[in-house]
C-alpha positions as CSV (number, residue, x, y, z in Angstrom):
1,X,-73.1,23.7,70.7
2,X,-70.0,24.6,72.7
3,X,-67.6,27.0,71.0
4,X,-64.5,29.0,71.7
5,X,-66.9,31.7,72.8
6,X,-68.8,29.4,75.3
7,X,-72.2,28.0,74.7
8,X,-73.5,31.0,72.9
9,X,-72.2,33.4,70.4
10,X,-72.9,36.6,72.2
11,X,-69.3,37.7,72.5
12,X,-68.7,37.1,68.8
13,X,-71.9,38.9,67.9
14,X,-71.0,41.9,70.0
15,X,-67.6,42.1,68.2
16,X,-69.3,41.8,64.8
17,X,-71.7,44.6,65.7
18,X,-68.9,46.8,66.8
19,X,-67.2,46.2,63.5
20,X,-70.5,46.9,61.7
21,X,-70.9,50.3,63.5
22,X,-67.4,51.2,62.5
23,X,-67.9,50.0,58.9
24,X,-71.1,52.1,58.5
25,X,-69.3,55.1,60.0
26,X,-66.4,54.8,57.6
27,X,-68.7,54.1,54.6
28,X,-66.1,51.9,52.9
29,X,-67.8,49.3,50.7
30,X,-65.2,46.6,51.5
31,X,-65.8,47.0,55.2
32,X,-69.6,47.0,54.9
33,X,-69.3,43.9,52.7
34,X,-67.1,42.1,55.2
35,X,-69.5,43.0,58.0
36,X,-72.2,41.2,56.1
37,X,-69.9,38.2,55.6
38,X,-69.2,38.0,59.3
39,X,-73.0,38.3,60.1
40,X,-73.7,35.5,57.6
41,X,-71.0,33.3,59.0
42,X,-72.4,33.6,62.5
43,X,-75.9,33.0,61.1
44,X,-74.8,29.8,59.5
45,X,-73.1,28.6,62.7
46,X,-76.2,29.4,64.7
47,X,-78.6,27.8,62.3
48,X,-80.4,31.1,61.4
49,X,-80.8,30.2,57.8
50,X,-83.5,32.6,56.7
51,X,-81.7,35.5,58.3
52,X,-78.4,34.4,56.8
53,X,-79.8,34.5,53.3
54,X,-81.2,38.0,53.9
55,X,-77.8,39.2,55.2
56,X,-76.1,37.7,52.2
57,X,-78.4,39.5,49.8
58,X,-78.0,42.8,51.6
59,X,-74.2,42.5,51.6
60,X,-73.9,41.8,47.8
61,X,-74.0,45.4,46.5
62,X,-71.3,46.4,48.9
63,X,-69.1,43.5,47.8
64,X,-69.7,44.2,44.2
65,X,-68.5,47.8,44.6
66,X,-65.4,46.7,46.6
67,X,-64.2,43.4,45.0
68,X,-66.7,42.1,42.5
69,X,-65.1,38.8,41.7
70,X,-64.3,37.9,45.3
71,X,-67.8,39.1,46.4
72,X,-69.6,37.0,43.8
73,X,-67.5,33.9,44.5
74,X,-68.1,34.2,48.2
75,X,-71.8,34.8,47.7
76,X,-72.2,31.7,45.6
77,X,-70.1,29.6,48.1
78,X,-72.3,30.8,51.0
79,X,-75.5,30.1,49.2
80,X,-74.3,26.5,48.5
81,X,-73.5,26.1,52.2
82,X,-76.9,27.6,53.1
83,X,-78.7,25.3,50.8
84,X,-76.9,22.2,52.1
85,X,-78.2,23.0,55.6
């Protein structure tokens, strides 16, 4: 697949990992949740379905502490997308 990042997602993954390091350092639930959302999005785009489900499960507690309604809605939407693949 050709994307805005070229034929692979390495640039996007590097940016997401930078975000993740900062989120962990700041220890803010909303940032840690959004890091999981970004990881899951890349996982879906790359077809890493099992990894994506694991990431979604790991991000849930952070999202529930930050924005419970939004987190649960996003989780359910992502699981539906994952199951469709």
